[in-house]
N, C-alpha and C positions, 0 to 999 in steps of 0.2 A: 702337395697340400690335399687335405680331404675334400671331396666334392661338396659343393655348397648346394643345399636343397633348392630345387626350382621354385617350390611354393613360397619360399621366403622372398625371392625376387618378385613374384606375383603380388605378395602382400605389400612390398615396398612401392611398387608401381601403383597399386590401388590406393594406398595411403597418400601418395603424391597427387594423384588425380582428384581424389575426393577432397583433400585439404585445399587444393587449388580452387576447386569449384566453390566451396563454402567460404573461402577467404576472399574470393573475387568481388562480392558485393561491396566490400569496403573501398574499392577503387572507383565505384560509380558515383558516390556522393549522394546528396539529397537536395530536393527543392524546398524552398520556403513555401508553406502551404497554409491555406485557411479552409477549415472544415465546417460545413453548415449542416445542422440536423434539427429536427423538431424537438422541443423540450419534452413533449409527451412520448417520444420514441416512435411515433407513427411514421409511415413513409412520407417523404416530402411530396407536396402537391406539385402538379406540373407547372403551376404559376411561379413557384419559388425560383426556378432557374432563370426565368425571364426577369423577375424582380432583382435577382443578384446581378445579372449581366447589365441591367439598366443602372443599378447603383454604381457599378464599376465604370460604366461609360460616362455617367455624370461626373464622377470624380476623376475622370481621365486617367484611369489605371488599366493597363493592358496585361492580362494574365498570360502565362505560358500556355496554360490549358484550363478549361472550365468544363467539368463533366461529372456525372454521377458515378461514384465508386463505392461499392459495398453498402449501398443504402444512404450514403452521405454525399452531399455536393462538395467536391474538392476543387479548390482553386490553387493553381501552382504559379509561383512567381520566381523571378531570377534573383531578386534582392530582398533583404530584410526590410528595407524601407518601403518597398511596394507592398510587402505582406502586411505591415503595420497599418499603412494607409487604407488598404483594402479591408482589413479587419474592422476599422472604425466605420468605414462607409457602409459595409454590409450590416453591421449592428444597428446603425441608425435607420437603415431602410427596412429591416425586418422586425425590429422590436424584441420584446422579452419572450415571445412565444417560440423563438428559435435560439438554439445554442450555437454561437459562432466562436470557433476555437482556433487558436494559433497552433500550428503543428508542423511537422516535417513529413515530406512525402519522398519515399525512396525512389531512386532512379534505376533500381535493380530491374533487369529485363524480366518480363512476365514468366518466361520458362524457368528462370532461376528461382523466382519467388514461389512457383508451383512446386519446386523441389524442397522448399523450406529454407532456401539460402537467403540470408539477410545480413545487413551490416551489424557489427557489434554495437551494443549500447554504450554510450559515452557518459561519463559522470558530469557533475555540475561544473567542475573545473575545466573540462574539455569541450563540452557541448554548450555550456550555459544552462540556465534553468531558472527556477523561482525559489525565493527564500521568504518564508513567512515567520513572523514572531506572533504567537497567539497568546492572549491574556484570558485566563479562565475567570469568569464572573462567579467567585465563590460565595457572594452574598445571596445569589439565587438558590444555591444548594442549601445554604444555611436556613433560608426562609422556608424552603421545602421541608427540611427536617423539623422545623418548629411546627409547621402545619400538620405534619404526620403525628407529632406528639399531641397536638390539640385534638385530633380525631381519635387516636389510638388509646390514650390514657382513659378518657371517659368511657369508651367502649369496654375496655378491660375491667374497669371498676364495676360497670353494670353486670358483667358476667360473674364477678365475685360477690354480687349483691351488696355492694357498698354504694349507698345512695348519696348523691350530691344535689345541692339545690341550685347551683349555677356554675357555668364555666365560661372562660374567655381567654383569648390570647393576650399576653402581656409581655412586651419586650421579647426576650429570648426564651420564652417558655409559655406555660399555661397556668392560669389561676383557677382554683376550684373552691366553691363555697359549700359549707356543710351546716346542717341543722344543729349538731351538737359536737362536743369534743370527742366522744367515743368514735363517731364515724370518721372524724378527721384523723384520729390516731390510727384507725384501721387502714385508712387510705395511705397514710404516711408509711406504715410498715410494708404495705403491698408495693407501693411505687419504689421504695428504697430497695426492695428485693428484686423486682422485675426490671427496673430502669436505673441501674447503678450509675449510669453516666450523667444523671441529673442531680442538681443541687437543690435540696428541699429546704424551705423556710416558711415561717409564718409572720406576716407583717405585724408590727407592734400594735397598730391601730385597728387591726382586723383579726382577732384571735381565732375566728372560725374559718379563716381562708388559708388554703395551702398553696404555696407557690412552688412550682417545679420548673427550674431553669437549666439550660444547657451550661455545663461547666466549661471553664476556659480550656481544659485539656480536651474535652469532647469537641469543642469548636475547632481546635487545631487539628484534631483527628479528622473531622468532617472535611476541612479544607484540604488536607493532605490526600485523603481518599478521593476527593473530587478531581484533583489534578492528576493523580495516578490513574484513575479510571478513564479520564479523558485521554491520557497518554496512550493507554492500551487500545482504546476505541479508535483513536486517530490512526494508530499503526495498522489496526485491522482494516479500516476503511481504505487506506492507501494501498495496502497489499491486495485487497479484493478488487480494486480498480486497476491492478496491473502495473503500478509504477515501480520501476526497477531501482533497487538499492536506495531507497529513501533514507533520509536522516530525520528521525522523529525522537526528540529527547527533551527532558525537562530542563528549564533554565530559570533559576531563581525559585522563589516561593510559589508563584502562581502563573508562570509563563511556560510555553512550550514552543520549541524551535522545530520548524519543518523545512527541510530542503529537498526539492524534487528535481533531480538532474534531467536535462533534456526536455522538460515540460515547458511549453509556452502558453498552454491553455489556462491562463490565470483565472478566468471567469468560472470555468468548470471546477477548478481546484478549490476556489473559494466556496462554491456551493457544496462541494464534497466535505471540506473541513468543517464548515459551520452548520451543516444540516443537522437538524434535531428532530427529524421525522420519527414518530413513534405512534403506537396505538394504545388506547385505553378502553377497557371494557367496563361499562357502567350500567346501572339499573335505570330504567325510565320511570320517572315520578308520575304515576297515573292520577294522583289526587290533585295535582295542580293544573291550572289553566295556562297552557303554553301560549295561546293566542293573546291573552291578557298580558302576560309577562312580556311578550314581544312588543305589544303596543306601548306599555309603560316603560319598558327597559329595565324593570326591576324583577328579579327572580325571587320566589319565596325562600325562606331560610332553609339551608341544607341542600339547596339545588342550584344549578347553573343553567343558563339558557344557551342552547346551541342550535345551529341550523343544518339541515341536510344538504349534501352536495347537489343532489338532483332535486329540483323543485324549490329549494330554499325554504323548506318547511320548518317551523320552530318546534323544538322539543325541550322539555325540562328534564335534565339528568341529575341524579343524585350525586353529591360531591364525592361520596365514598367510591374509591376505585377498586373494582373487583380484581383486576389483573392489568398489568401494563407491559410495555416493551422491555422494561428493566428486569422482568422476571422470566424472560424468554431464553430458552436454551438453543433452539434451532428455528430457522425459518426458510422455507423453500417456495419459490414461485411456481405456479402451475395453472392448469385449466380445470375448472369445476366440471365433473363428469355429467352432472344433471343439467346445468344451465349453459355450459360451454363458455362461460365467462372467466376472465382471469381471477385467480385467487392466490392467497398466501397461506400455506399450511404451516401452522405454528405448533411448537412444543414448549410447554411451560416447565419451570423448575418445580421442586417439591412444594415450596411455599405457595407459589402461584397456582399450582394444580389443586392444592388443598382448598384454597379460597374459592376457586372456580367450582370445584366439586360441591363444596358446602352451599354456595349460592344457588347453583342450578338444582340441587336436591330440594331446596325449599321454595323454588320459584318456577316450577314447571308450568308452562302456559302463560307466563308473564313476559313482557317485552324486555329485551336487553339491547343496548346500543353499542356500536363500535365507533369510537371517536378517533379521527385521524388528526394528529397535531404536528404541525411543521413550522419551522422558522425559516423563512426564505429571504434571500438577498435580492432586492429589486434595484436595477440600474436605470436611472433616468438622466436626462441631459438638461443643463441649465441654458439660459439665454445665450451664453458664449459657446455652447456646444461642448462644455466640459462634462464628463461623466460624474454622476452623483449616486452614491450607494446608500441605501437605507434598508432597515430590517422590517419585515412584515410577518406577523404571526397568523398562521392559518389554522383554524379549528373547525373541522367539518365532520358531521356525522355521515359515515359512508354506508352504514346499514343499521336498520332497526328490525329485529325479528323476534318472534315469540320463541321461548325456550321449549323445544319439543321433547327433550329428554335430558338425562343427567350426563354430564361429561366433565372432564377435568384436565388431563395432561395434554391431549392431542385434539385439535379441531381446526376448522378452516375459516378464513375470513375473506369475504368477497366485497365487491363494491368499488374496486380500483381498476384503472386502466392497465393495459399490458405492461407498459414501461414503468408505471408507478408501482405495480406489483413487484417487478424485478428490483427496482431501486429500494423499495421498502424492505424487501427481503434481505438485501445487502446491508442496509443500515441496521436492521434489527439483529441480523446475525453478527455483525461487527460489534453491536452493542450501542445503546443510546448514550449520548454525552451526558455525564453526570451534572454538568453545568454548561450554560452557553459560553461560547468563546468569541472574542472579538480580535480582529487582525489589527495589531498596533504597529507593526512594521512589515512592509512589503518591499522586496527588492528583486529585480530581475538581473541576473548575471548575463551580460551580453554575449552572444555567440562569437563576436570578434575576439574577446579575451580568450574564449575557448579555442578558437582557431590559432591564436598565438601560442597557447600552451601545447596544442597538437604539433605545431611546427617545431617548437623547441624539443618536444619529446621525440619527434621523428628524427631531428638532427642528432639528439643524444644517442638514439638507437643506431642510426647509420654510422656515427663516429665510432661507437663501440664495436659494431660489426666490422668496420673497416680496419680498425687497429688490430682486432683479433685475427682477421684474415691475413694481414701483413705479417704478424708474428708467426702464425702457423705455417704460412708458405715459406718464410725465411728459415724457420727452425726445423720444420719437418718435411720440406720439399713436397713430393707428390702426395704423401700422406696428409700433409697440410691441406691440399686441395680436397681430399676426401672429407676432412673435418669441416671445411667450408660448405661442401655440398650437404653434409648431414645437418649443419647448422641452419642452412636455408630451409630444408625440410622441417626442421624443428620449429622454425618461426611460422611456416605455413600451417603446421598442425596446431600450434598454439593459437594463432589468429582464427583459424576455422573453429576451434573448440570454444573460444570466447564469443564468436558470432552465433554459435548454436545454443550455448548454455544461457540460462537467465541470470547473467552476471553483468557487471558494469565495469568498463575500463576507466580508470582515473589516472592522475599523475603518479600516485604511488604504484598503480598497476604497471605503468610504463617503466618505473624503476624496477619492478619485479621482472618485467620482460628483459631488460638489459642484464639484470643479475642472472636470469636464466641462461642467457648466452654464455656467460662466464662458467656457469655450472656445466653446460653441455660441452664446452671446450675442455673443461677440467677432466671430464671423463675420457676424452680422447688423449689428453696429455698422459694420463695414467697408463692407458693402453700402449701408447707409442713409447713411453719410457720403459715399459716392461719388455717390449719388443727389442729395444736397444740393449737392454740388460742381457737378454737371452743371446743376442748376437755377440756381445762381448764375452759371454761364457762359451763361445765356440759352437753354438747351435746353428744349423743351416737356416737360410732366410725363410724357407717355407715353414719349417717347424717353429721358427721364432714368431711368425705371424700367428700360427695356431696357439702357441703357448701364451703370447701376449694377450689375446682376447680371452682365452680360457681362465688364466690365472688372475687377470685384472678384474674379472667380473665381480667377485665377492667383495673386493675393496670398494669398487664403484657403488655396488648395491648397498653396502653398509653405510657409506658416506651419505648417499641420497636418502636412505630410509630415515636416518636421524634428522635430516633437514625436512623431510616430508612430515615427520611427526610434529615438528615445530609448526609447520604450515597448517596442519590439520587442527592443532590447538588454537591457532589464531583465527581460523575459519569458524571454529565452534564458539569462541568467546568474544571475538572481535566484531566490529560493526563498521559500516561505511568504508572509508579509504583503507583502513587496516585490513578489513576482510577482503577487499578487492585485491590488495597486494598479495595476501596469502593465497587466494584462489589462483592468481597468475603464477605464483611460485610453485604451487602444487602441480598445476597442469604442466608447467615447464619442466619440472623434475621427471614426470611420467614420460613426456615427449623426448627428453634428452636421453633417458634410459634406452628408449627404442631406437632413436637415430644414431646415438654414439656406438651402441653395441651391435645392432642389427644392420643399420645403414652403412657405416664405414666398413664393416666386415664384408658386406656384400660387394662393395666397390673394390676392396682389396682382393677378394677372390676373383672378381670379374677381370681385373687388370693383371694380377700375378698368378692366379690359380691355374691358368692353362699353359704356363711356361714349363717346359720339361726340366730346365735347369735354371737356377738363379744363383749367381755368384755374389751378388750384393743387392742391397735394398736402398732406394733413394729416400732415406729417412734420417741421414746424418746432416 
């Protein structure tokens, strides 16, 4: 037999050691954990640990450990029941200023974790997780569209020098009064040309009034757009917060299904899904008296009353929005070079940049306010200790500054804390929700069900491996043992790859893993049958081994490439469990090519290559 290159043995040994290292964390398991941090993102005060320990002691809950880890206070427990009890106790003790999250804490040794070794991510069906059904409040976006028409149409008419004597919102549109029929006809022609989605009419009893209403088709389009925009936004938010393999899909006319495997932090997820934090840039109304408006609670026409975050000072802001988060292209958190305070660097789209440029060009030296708007979920407890959830709208002016120069597309916004700047940048970059969402169905898939699925999946894989091993040993003798060794390395490589890559193992993934074992053995069967064929043709055992591996390579590669193409297509167009299955299949094909051709050949050379003579091979 031809000498086998030493470097190939080195590659095999390195592959075995590295794959064993990165597959090992899956054997250690995880602790049930409760993670505590400040909602503002600031470091935890020293008193927090004492309050947490006191709350656990009062509830008679003993943690496995309680310590500060990576800026968070992490409590580890041996059971899910203790974790849930501790979660409720700590929440009640700390209040809404803290984020108390259910989580898992890996038992992987620190030296392994330092090398990047971690257990593979498990899907909803294996690890458990949360399931949410969200309902989009399409009435809000419809109302917003009507308000835009009420403001935009009169403004557009004034620019065209078409004068009207009165305007008002009426139902699903706007009504405009005119002094004569000529002005009404001019307005009708202009609106019909520029706002084709509106239905125009004149009330019989008011011949000089023009009514512009949203058509049924436009109302349906607005609803569809709102749901679709929310779908995209929610996907972006989940992705930017690092949730692996989420399911975010439309269900029905105005509902969105969200499934997050392995997530137990339902409070944080609810905040993430329902958050509507955004910015609005508005002009300050200098002609009005903000103090009088604050005292009476009534703002002059065309303005709204808001208060600053610092000092709670009243300001009258004009209703017209110069630019908002919906017109944002990019947002990056950072530190202002002049003041050293947190800031968000924003980039507007073409329309927003033009509006901002036009406004700043005409208002240099005048004040402009940045309004921070957020819809928060507040958790309180009733007399029976049951959690109650309610929505709270937060509208705060975070900065008021004079316009020093003309700007448009790029600028900075300050006035937020460090954590708020980061969160706002994430929300703005992911996109604002087109309409508020409410959670109408919430379900937690228990980890016990996931453990049962894992056990069944492990049993299926073990049974498959055992049957394959019995067949190969019975049918191919010593070469069957080579195939089993290669199959073991194949599984190690596959598990290590799944642990390192940002993918999720699901029940279909386990099916792909079992299928991979068959594919890996199939390659060995082709090689061994080729060796048998060469022996029947009178070739010597040494040459038969060489010919078997050389001539079977193209057949194996051709078969695996066609399967790999199908797997790549599924990865590209599939989602959720289908994509997980395809990822496992693709990785398994790559690993089987290596182990079946390189691994078993190395073993064959190691066992038979040094023999001076071979009269027979133990392959029959």
